[in-house]
C-alpha positions, 0 to 999 in steps of 0.5 A, a space after each residue: 540118804 543121797 550121796 552129795 556128788 548126787 544133790 550136786 548133779 541134781 542142782 547143776 541139771 536143774 539150774 542148766 535146765 532153767 537157763 536153757 528154757 529161759 531162752 526159748 525162740 519165738 518164731 518169726 514170719 516170712 514173705 519173701 523167696 529164697 535163693 541158692 544158698 552157699 552151705 546145706 552141709 549142716 542140715 542135709 546130715 540127717 542125724 540129731 541124736 539124743 544118744 549115742 546110736 547103738 547097734 540096732 541103730 547102726 544096722 538100721 540106719 545102713 540099711 536105709 542107707 544102702 536102699 533097703 528102707 522097705 526091708 528096714 521098716 519091716 524089720 523094725 515093726 518085727 522087733 516093735 511088735 513082741 516089746 513089753 515094756 515101755 523103754 524098749 517099745 519107745 525105742 523101736 517106735 523111735 526107729 520105726 519113725 525114723 525108717 519111715 522119714 529115711 525111706 521118705 528122703 530115698 524114694 520120692 514115691 513113697 514120700 507122700 504115703 509116708 511122712 505123715 506115718 511119723 506122727 501117726 506112729 507117734 499118736 499110737 504110741 500115745 494111745 497104748 502108753 500115754 503115761 510112758 516116761 519116753 514120751 518126750 523123746 518120742 516128741 522130740 522124734 517126731 519133731 526130727 521127722 519134721 526137720 527131715 521133711 523140711 530139709 526135703 522140701 528145702 532140697 525140692 525148692 532150691 533144685 526148682 526155685 521157681 516153685 513155691 509150693 515147697 517152700 511154702 510147705 517147708 516154712 509151715 514145717 519149720 512153725 510147726 517145729 517151733 511150737 513142737 520144741 516149745 510144747 516139749 521144753 514145757 513138758 521137760 520143765 514140768 517133769 524136772 521137779 518130779 524127777 529129782 523126787 523119783 531120783 531119791 525115792 525111785 520111780 518112773 521118770 526119766 533122770 534129770 541128767 536125761 532130760 537135760 540132755 534132751 533139752 539140749 538136743 531140742 535146742 539144737 534141733 531148733 537151730 537146725 529148724 531156723 537155718 532151714 528158714 534162713 535159707 528159705 529167704 532171699 540172701 541178705 534179706 532181713 528175714 534171713 539175717 534174723 533167723 541166722 541171728 536167732 541161731 547164733 545167740 541161741 546156739 551160743 547160750 545152749 553152749 555155755 551150759 552144754 558139757 564138753 562131752 555132750 554129744 550135741 556140742 558139736 553138732 551146736 558149734 557147727 550150727 553156730 558157725 553155719 549161722 556166721 556164714 549166713 551173717 556174713 562172717 566168713 573168715 570166723 565161720 570157716 576158721 571154727 568149722 576147720 578147728 571142728 573138722 580137725 577136733 570134733 571127731 565121728 560125724 560132727 567132724 565130717 559134717 564140719 568138713 563138707 561145710 568147710 569145703 562148700 564155704 571156701 569153694 564160694 569163697 573161691 579158695 578151691 585149692 584149700 577146700 581140695 586139701 579137704 576133700 580125701 578127709 571125708 572120701 577116706 571114710 567111703 562112699 557117702 552122698 556128702 562126700 559126692 556133693 562136695 566133690 561135685 560143688 568143687 568140680 562145678 566151681 572148676 568148670 568156668 577156668 576149664 577151655 571151651 573145647 574141653 568145657 563140654 566134655 567136663 559138664 557131660 561128666 558133671 551131669 553124670 556124676 549128679 545122675 548117679 548120686 541120684 541113682 545111689 543115694 535117692 531122690 533126696 541128694 539127686 535134688 541137692 545136686 541138681 540144685 548145684 547144677 542149676 546154681 552154678 551152670 547156665 545152659 544159655 552159655 553152652 553150645 547145645 551139643 551134648 546130653 548134658 546141656 539137654 539135662 540142665 535145660 531140663 532142671 530150667 524148664 522145670 523150674 519155668 514150669 513151677 513159676 507158671 511161665 509154660 510158654 517160655 518152657 515150651 519155647 526152650 524145649 523147641 529151641 533145643 529140639 530144632 537144635 538137636 534136629 539139625 545135628 541129627 540127634 534124632 532121640 533127643 529131638 523126638 523126647 523134646 519135642 514130646 515134652 513140648 507137646 505135652 506142655 501145650 496139651 496141658 494148656 489145651 493147645 492141641 494144633 500147637 501139640 501136634 505141631 511141636 512133634 509131628 514132624 520130628 518124629 515122622 523125620 526121625 521115625 526110628 527114634 526111640 519113642 518115635 511112634 508113641 510121640 506121633 500117636 500122641 499127635 494123632 489124638 492131639 488132632 483129633 481133639 481139635 478136630 472135635 472142636 471144628 468138625 467141619 474144618 477140611 484141612 483138620 479132616 486131611 491132617 487127621 487122615 495123613 496123621 493116621 496114615 502116617 502112623 501105619 506107614 512110618 510104624 507099621 509093625 508098631 504096637 502104638 500103630 494097632 489102635 490108630 488102624 482101628 481109628 482109620 478104619 471106622 474113620 474110613 468105613 463111616 464115609 463109605 471109604 473102606 475100599 481106600 484102607 486096603 491099599 493102606 494095609 497093603 502097604 503097611 503089611 509090605 513094610 513090617 519087619 516083625 512077621 507077626 504085625 505083617 500077618 496081622 496087617 494082612 488078615 486086617 487087609 483081607 477082612 476089609 477087602 471081602 467086606 466091601 459091598 462094591 464089587 469094583 471096588 473088591 476087585 480093584 484092591 484085588 488088582 493092587 495086590 495082583 500087580 504087586 505079587 506079580 512084580 514079585 514072582 521071581 522070589 523063590 517063596 511067595 510068602 503071605 502076599 501070594 497066599 492072601 491074594 489067593 483067599 481073596 480071589 476065592 473068596 470074593 468070587 464063584 469061579 468058572 471051571 477053567 479058573 478053578 483048576 488054575 486056582 487048584 494048581 497055584 493052591 498046590 504050589 502055595 502048600 508045598 512053599 508055605 513057611 508059616 503056620 498062619 499061611 497053612 490056615 489060610 490055605 486051609 479055609 481056602 480048600 474048604 472054601 473050595 470044597 464046599 463049592 464044588 459039593 453044591 449039589 451033592 450030599 454033605 460030609 458024613 462022619 466025624 468033623 474035619 481034624 483041623 476045624 477045631 485047631 483052625 478055630 482055636 488058633 486062627 487070628 479073629 480077622 482071618 476069620 471075619 475075612 473068610 467066613 462070609 464066603 464060607 457061609 455063602 457057599 454052605 448056603 447054596 447046598 441043599 437045605 439038609 445039608 448045611 448043618 452038616 457042612 457047618 459042623 464039619 468045619 466046627 463053624 459053631 467056634 467061630 462066632 466066640 472068636 469073630 469078636 465084632 466083626 466090622 463089615 455087614 457080610 461078616 455080622 451076617 455070617 455070624 448070624 448064619 452060623 448060629 442058624 446052622 449050629 442050633 441056634 436057629 432063632 438067635 440067628 433069625 433075630 441077628 438077622 432081622 436087627 442088621 436088616 432093620 439097620 441096613 434096608 437098603 443092604 441086598 446082602 443083608 436082606 438076602 441072608 435074613 431071606 435065607 434064614 427065613 426059609 430055613 424056619 419053615 413054611 412060615 418063614 418062606 411066606 416072609 422070605 418070599 417077600 423079602 426075596 420079591 422086593 429086592 429082585 424088583 429093586 436091584 438093577 437087572 443082571 447084577 450079582 443081588 438081582 440073580 440072588 433074589 430070584 434064585 431065592 424064590 425058585 429055591 422057595 418055591 421047590 422047598 414048598 413042593 412046587 417044582 414045576 412052577 420053579 422049572 418053569 420060571 427058570 427056563 423063562 429066566 434062561 431064555 430071555 436074560 443074558 447071563 455074564 456071570 456063569 455061576 448064576 446061570 448053571 444054578 438057574 440051568 440046574 432047576 430048569 432040569 
């Protein structure tokens, strides 16, 4: 037989359960918007325990509190996997659900992923052990996770009251919690008789005492959910009063039956005192909290103390509130203690003088920031809510980072409320204030945020207006380059909508140039440089790019960026089809180098000048000797591997030109060729490849392959990815034709010729490649060369090149005497302004 005391205990437990189940809450619905509330501490302490925590609970909780939540999850999962009995598995499953919730509270980036895992974990357990006696506790744990989620949403809502989304989600979670509690209580009621019988005969069911304690805990959780509901409504509203009344009523009823030693008694007393505060019974509520702070002990005492501090601060009793602060700070750092101190410091802010107010505000904003850094996103939202409700940025002078932080909180509120125009206006107002005070970093960041909002609204010009001038004015500020680049993109979007707007065209070009000149070596300027190149080339204004690139290269502080700009300059200059424009660009650089001739180290500018001069024209004998002296001087003073590579390729070019009629190289490839092909920048090869291939093309047909392989030109096409100019594209095709891929090179040239039928350089490359392919190819080559000779201006470089190709074709076909006669006729009847062509025709005439 069961001992008499046990039967009495069972009857008492059943009576308690009956009372608890009879007082079930029926939720009300609400439609109004809540505002900042005086107390949050009761719900923000994330601990409603169905049992006292053991060592494992404390270990896992400590890991989560110290930012090791991911490790805590891994640890709990490792303990859960080998669990065999239902009791052990249920305990570790509850810990795992708690870890998911705690990590989601701390880290906003993981919240969306982790909150659903709480319910998913419960469902997994049910599938494994649907008859477990511990299922009610897991249901309670899932509801607790929902409660923590609702608390997080409440904190977000109070930090940004204009955003109704978190409020609506929190209300839905509260309804879900209340439904869960009803279902849980029904389940417990069904288990009670079975539990009483099994305690006599033995069985799997939990004891009546455990189930009764769980009922108390579920009632406490319901009260906490109702307190969240209350704070989601406006202060003083009927819905708020009704929710607080329900809390006070239910907590009082449960306390009548809860034993004095039960762990849930203290939290229930706190919930009831919180409800009294909500109902305007401040004196009674504060008195109860202070009493609990002295007598409850443990976590309940801390929570009561924090609530009492907040309530006293709200009533203006700051001195009395501060006397309680050491009590919670004595236990070491905690987010609750940090928030309590921030709350008191904010309450005292209005009592300070104007001169010290700004400095103190800086400190308070930093306190809020540190709370977020130390304790996570949820607590930062709590701190932001305190800042938002205590200080208005309009009342401040606007001369500190703290003021900006507060202003950004207001901006978030305006955005959440859908008033983005007001948010933009506030950002621009502070941008101008910071600009006037010469605080460039702040001004640029504010301009960027205003611009981003305008972009989102599709106001592209407004977005550019908001930030462009500020970014240029404070070009050295952090983020100025990326901010201006966004302005360039915004202007381009506006231009797409109005392509005929000449003002927009001019503005777009100016913005691109400003990007390159104000941030010449910033990675953010790499793409704008390509955009400007394509823009100008598309309008046959590529020559204008050379001046921009020259200025960009001069302004670069980073040597690598400067070299890249010079390479781009060289590729652009050598790619120009108009000889006069090429010479004008080179003249501008020549003038600059001459002005800097007093420098001991000529540098990249002088090296690039020499490379451009050699690459764009065949020098007469006298000028060749001058070039060789300059080359020797630059070679001895070159201070970078890049300059030496440029000079090496220039030397190759000069060598090939001097060997135009001589046998090609014999033996192994040039030992530097592999290194140059592998390490030279693509733009450098793009810039010098046309001249080098034209020089090789001038050598005898039998020697061209030797020259190409001697300098490892077969490696160049893969490095010269998507060369920009037609000259460099034609050069790639010629390289392919000389290094074993004649059909591929010929096909490329045919494609280019069809795409650009009026470009004499491309047509002549095709003619030369066809002549190299054999007798049939020479016929087509003659047709192309004759057409160019007839239609090109007399005495032009293209005209002489076409006539020279015809004569070379005749000699290759064995018609040497005819070629000589034609050359003599040309020499006798035509004036030659270019010495190189006169020399070439004289060689044939001999």
